[in-house]
C-alpha positions as CSV (number, residue, x, y, z in Angstrom):
1,M,112.9,140.5,91.9
2,Q,109.5,141.8,90.8
3,C,109.2,145.3,89.3
4,A,107.0,147.7,91.1
5,I,104.2,147.5,88.5
6,G,104.3,143.7,88.5
7,M,105.8,143.3,85.0
8,S,108.8,141.1,84.1
9,A,112.2,142.7,83.3
10,Q,111.8,141.4,79.8
11,A,108.6,143.4,79.4
12,V,110.1,146.6,80.7
13,H,113.1,146.2,78.4
14,L,110.8,145.9,75.4
15,L,109.0,149.1,76.3
16,R,112.2,151.1,76.6
17,S,113.7,149.7,73.4
18,A,110.7,150.0,71.2
19,G,110.7,152.9,68.8
20,A,107.6,154.9,68.0
21,A,107.1,152.9,64.8
22,Q,107.2,149.7,66.7
23,L,104.9,150.8,69.6
24,A,101.7,149.1,68.2
25,A,103.5,145.8,67.6
26,S,105.3,146.0,71.0
27,T,101.9,146.5,72.7
28,L,100.5,143.4,71.0
29,L,103.6,141.5,72.1
30,L,103.3,142.7,75.7
31,Q,99.8,141.3,75.8
32,S,101.2,137.8,75.1
33,L,104.0,137.9,77.6
34,V,103.6,136.1,80.9
35,F,104.1,138.4,83.9
36,D,106.6,137.1,86.5
37,V,104.2,137.8,89.4
38,P,103.5,134.5,91.2
39,A,100.0,133.2,90.4
40,R,97.8,133.9,93.4
41,A,94.1,134.0,93.9
42,E,92.3,137.2,94.5
43,P,92.2,138.2,98.1
44,R,89.4,136.5,100.0
45,T,88.8,139.6,102.2
46,T,90.8,141.9,104.3
47,L,88.3,141.8,107.2
48,H,88.2,138.9,109.6
49,F,85.8,138.4,112.5
50,A,85.8,135.9,115.4
51,S,82.9,136.2,117.7
52,N,82.6,136.1,121.5
53,G,85.2,136.7,124.2
54,N,87.2,139.2,122.3
55,F,88.5,141.2,125.3
56,N,90.4,140.1,128.3
57,S,90.0,141.6,131.8
58,N,92.3,144.4,130.9
59,G,90.2,145.3,127.8
60,N,92.8,144.1,125.3
61,Y,91.5,142.8,122.0
62,L,92.6,139.2,121.8
63,P,91.9,137.9,118.3
64,G,94.1,140.6,116.8
65,A,97.1,138.6,117.7
66,V,96.3,136.2,114.9
67,G,95.1,138.7,112.3
68,F,91.5,139.2,113.1
69,N,90.6,142.8,112.5
70,L,86.9,143.0,112.9
71,A,86.0,142.9,116.5
72,D,82.8,141.7,118.3
73,V,81.9,144.7,120.4
74,S,79.0,145.6,122.6
75,S,79.9,149.1,123.9
76,V,81.4,152.3,122.7
77,T,84.2,151.9,125.2
78,Q,85.2,148.6,123.6
79,L,85.0,150.2,120.1
80,N,87.1,153.1,121.1
81,S,89.7,150.8,122.7
82,L,90.4,148.9,119.5
83,P,93.9,149.2,118.1
84,D,94.5,151.0,114.8
85,G,93.4,149.0,111.8
86,V,90.7,147.1,113.7
87,R,87.0,148.0,113.3
88,G,84.0,147.0,115.2
89,L,80.8,145.0,114.5
90,V,78.3,146.0,117.2
91,W,76.0,143.4,118.7
92,V,72.3,144.5,118.7
93,G,70.2,141.3,119.0
94,Q,66.7,142.8,119.4
95,C,64.5,142.6,116.2
96,N,61.8,144.9,117.6
97,G,62.1,147.6,115.0
98,A,63.3,151.1,115.6
99,D,61.9,151.4,119.1
100,T,63.5,153.3,122.0
101,M,65.7,150.4,123.1
102,F,67.1,150.1,119.5
103,L,67.7,153.8,119.2
104,N,69.5,153.9,122.5
105,T,71.7,151.0,121.4
106,V,72.7,152.3,118.0
107,R,72.8,156.1,118.3
108,P,76.0,156.3,120.5
109,Y,78.0,154.8,117.6
110,I,77.0,157.4,115.0
111,G,80.1,159.1,113.6
112,N,82.6,156.7,115.1
113,A,85.4,156.0,112.6
114,K,86.1,152.6,114.0
115,L,82.6,151.3,113.3
116,F,82.0,148.8,110.6
117,G,78.4,147.9,111.2
118,F,75.8,146.2,113.3
119,Y,75.1,142.5,114.0
120,L,71.4,142.8,114.2
121,M,70.5,139.2,115.0
122,D,71.9,135.7,115.5
123,D,69.8,132.9,114.1
124,P,66.6,134.9,113.9
125,D,63.4,132.8,113.6
126,P,60.6,134.1,111.4
127,T,58.2,131.4,112.6
128,G,58.7,131.7,116.4
129,L,58.8,127.9,116.6
130,Q,62.4,127.6,117.8
131,R,63.1,131.0,119.1
132,R,61.3,134.3,119.8
133,R,59.7,135.4,116.5
134,C,61.7,137.9,114.5
135,T,59.9,139.3,111.4
136,A,61.6,140.4,108.3
137,D,59.7,143.7,108.6
138,N,61.3,144.4,112.0
139,L,64.8,143.8,110.6
140,K,63.9,146.0,107.6
141,V,62.9,148.9,109.8
142,E,66.1,148.5,111.8
143,S,68.3,148.2,108.7
144,D,66.6,151.1,107.0
145,W,67.2,153.3,110.1
146,I,70.8,152.5,110.2
147,H,71.3,153.1,106.5
148,A,69.6,156.5,106.8
149,N,71.3,157.6,110.0
150,V,74.7,155.9,110.2
151,P,76.3,156.5,106.7
152,G,78.4,153.6,105.5
153,A,77.5,151.2,108.3
154,K,76.6,147.6,107.2
155,T,73.9,145.4,108.7
156,F,74.4,141.7,109.3
157,I,72.5,138.7,110.5
158,L,73.4,135.0,110.9
159,L,70.9,132.9,109.1
160,M,69.3,129.8,110.7
161,T,68.2,126.9,108.6
162,T,64.5,126.0,109.1
163,T,65.2,122.3,108.3
164,S,67.9,119.8,109.1
165,S,71.6,120.5,108.4
166,R,71.6,117.6,106.0
167,K,68.9,119.2,103.9
168,P,69.2,122.9,104.7
169,S,66.6,125.4,103.7
170,F,66.2,129.1,104.3
171,T,62.8,129.3,102.5
172,G,60.5,131.9,104.1
173,T,63.3,133.5,106.1
174,Y,65.3,136.6,105.1
175,N,67.0,138.0,102.1
176,P,68.1,141.5,101.0
177,T,64.8,142.2,99.4
178,N,62.5,141.5,102.4
179,S,64.8,142.6,105.2
180,H,67.1,145.3,103.6
181,V,70.0,143.6,105.5
182,D,73.3,143.9,103.8
183,L,75.1,140.7,104.8
184,F,74.1,137.2,105.7
185,G,76.2,134.7,107.6
186,I,76.0,131.1,106.3
187,D,77.1,128.7,109.0
188,P,77.4,125.0,108.1
189,Y,79.3,123.2,110.9
190,P,80.4,120.0,109.1
191,C,82.5,118.3,111.8
192,R,80.5,116.1,114.1
193,T,80.8,112.9,116.1
194,E,78.1,111.0,114.3
195,L,79.9,111.7,111.0
196,K,83.2,110.4,112.4
197,G,84.8,113.4,110.7
198,C,83.5,116.2,108.5
199,D,81.1,116.4,105.7
200,Y,82.4,119.3,103.6
201,N,79.5,118.9,101.1
202,E,77.3,120.7,103.8
203,I,79.0,123.9,102.8
204,D,77.8,123.5,99.2
205,L,74.3,122.6,100.4
206,Y,74.1,125.7,102.6
207,I,75.2,128.1,99.9
208,A,72.8,126.6,97.4
209,A,70.0,126.8,99.9
210,A,70.8,130.5,100.6
211,E,70.9,131.2,96.8
212,S,67.5,129.6,96.3
213,S,66.1,131.9,99.0
214,E,67.4,134.9,97.0
215,V,70.5,135.6,99.0
216,P,73.2,136.4,96.4
217,R,76.7,135.1,96.9
218,E,78.1,138.6,97.2
219,S,75.9,139.1,100.3
220,M,77.1,135.9,102.0
221,V,79.6,135.8,104.8
222,P,81.3,132.5,105.2
223,V,81.2,131.1,108.8
224,Y,84.0,128.7,109.7
225,Q,83.6,126.0,112.4
226,T,86.2,126.6,115.1
227,F,84.5,125.0,118.1
228,G,83.6,121.6,119.3
229,G,82.7,119.5,122.3
230,G,81.1,120.9,125.4
231,N,77.3,120.8,125.9
232,W,76.3,121.5,122.3
233,V,74.1,118.8,120.7
234,D,73.8,118.8,116.9
235,D,70.6,117.9,115.0
236,G,71.9,114.4,114.2
237,G,72.0,113.4,117.8
238,G,75.8,113.8,118.1
239,Q,78.2,116.6,119.1
240,Y,80.2,119.1,117.2
241,T,83.9,118.3,117.1
242,L,86.7,120.9,117.0
243,P,88.3,120.6,113.5
244,T,91.9,119.4,113.3
245,V,94.3,121.6,111.4
246,S,93.8,119.5,108.3
247,Q,90.0,119.6,108.6
248,L,90.0,123.3,109.1
249,E,92.2,123.8,106.0
250,Q,89.7,121.7,104.0
251,I,86.8,123.8,105.3
252,L,88.6,127.0,104.2
253,A,89.5,125.5,100.8
254,R,85.9,124.6,100.1
255,W,84.7,128.0,101.0
256,D,87.4,129.7,98.9
257,A,86.5,127.6,95.9
258,L,82.8,128.5,96.2
259,I,82.9,132.1,97.3
260,P,86.5,133.4,96.8
261,T,85.7,137.0,97.7
262,H,83.4,138.4,100.3
263,V,83.0,141.5,102.5
264,F,84.3,139.7,105.6
265,D,84.7,136.2,107.0
266,Y,83.7,134.8,110.3
267,A,85.2,132.2,112.6
268,Y,82.8,130.8,115.1
269,S,83.9,131.1,117.8
270,W,86.9,132.7,119.5
271,G,85.4,132.4,123.0
272,S,83.7,129.4,124.5
273,Q,79.9,129.7,124.9
274,N,78.8,126.3,126.2
275,A,81.7,124.6,127.9
276,D,83.1,123.8,124.4
277,T,86.7,124.2,123.1
278,A,86.9,127.2,120.8
279,L,89.5,129.0,118.7
280,G,90.8,131.1,121.6
281,S,92.1,128.0,123.3
282,S,93.5,126.2,120.2
283,P,97.0,127.4,119.3
284,D,97.1,125.0,116.3
285,L,94.0,126.5,114.7
286,Q,95.1,130.0,115.6
287,A,98.3,129.4,113.6
288,V,96.2,128.5,110.5
289,F,94.3,131.8,110.8
290,S,97.4,133.8,111.5
291,R,98.9,132.6,108.2
292,R,95.7,133.1,106.3
293,N,94.7,136.5,107.6
294,E,98.2,137.9,107.2
295,S,98.4,136.6,103.7
296,S,95.1,138.1,102.6
297,I,96.0,141.5,104.0
298,N,99.6,141.6,102.6
299,F,98.3,140.5,99.2
300,T,96.0,143.5,99.1
301,L,98.8,145.8,100.0
302,D,101.3,144.3,97.6
303,R,99.0,143.8,94.6
304,P,100.7,144.7,91.2
305,R,99.4,147.9,89.8
306,I,97.9,147.9,86.3
307,L,100.1,149.6,83.7
308,K,98.2,152.5,82.1
309,W,99.2,154.1,78.8
């Protein structure tokens, strides 16, 4: 049985039995003892997000059943309905600066204790070649307004590579310096039909590309592939495939090895968006996240306290 402070019974006995003259020697000895706390990695995060289709027709928050506690919300009503312990990431999706529409979208959330932050844009395009042009300056104005008027709220965007997924690049897009955005989603989707499986090295490539564009790892949000099939077509001419349990576990393990701690993580997607199969309809993948999410939260609650003299 572990002691409350996470030290072995042997260590506690030494503390009690050591006389004043032996205190210095005992302290040195304690430093060499192995604690009996099982070796565990630092918690990845205590916040878990799964986008799209978060609420059923009765307004119940669905991903919470498997430990997701950062909700995809688009109204104050949804935010207020969240159960205790769940916070909201509010969808904005405008990139026009702090205009009237933006202010009308954001202001109602000021002071709401359940608010985590604002999802400013999904795959913004600074060139306008693939989507409506979204400038870093517009994101900067929006992010600055939120930081000035909604204390504690985070801003988030999901980055889009401007090249192929095999050689990703975020050059000329967005980073904390030019956009003042807090957090950046990095979304390699490595499981595809043309690969006849998953290329987990894509995760490494995406992280390296983001770093080379001056997005630090502490600002990155891992995005896990939890969808496949449907009408999506990938840039290799194939389709995305829903990961198997084993494949998902390898995706998670690769992310954990490269970015073990982060502000939150992101499963794309809970709800189907294009006739695809997503996490919300996959009990097997939900079970993986249920174990993972519960483990990360419980580890934070049960962490051994540091003994102070």
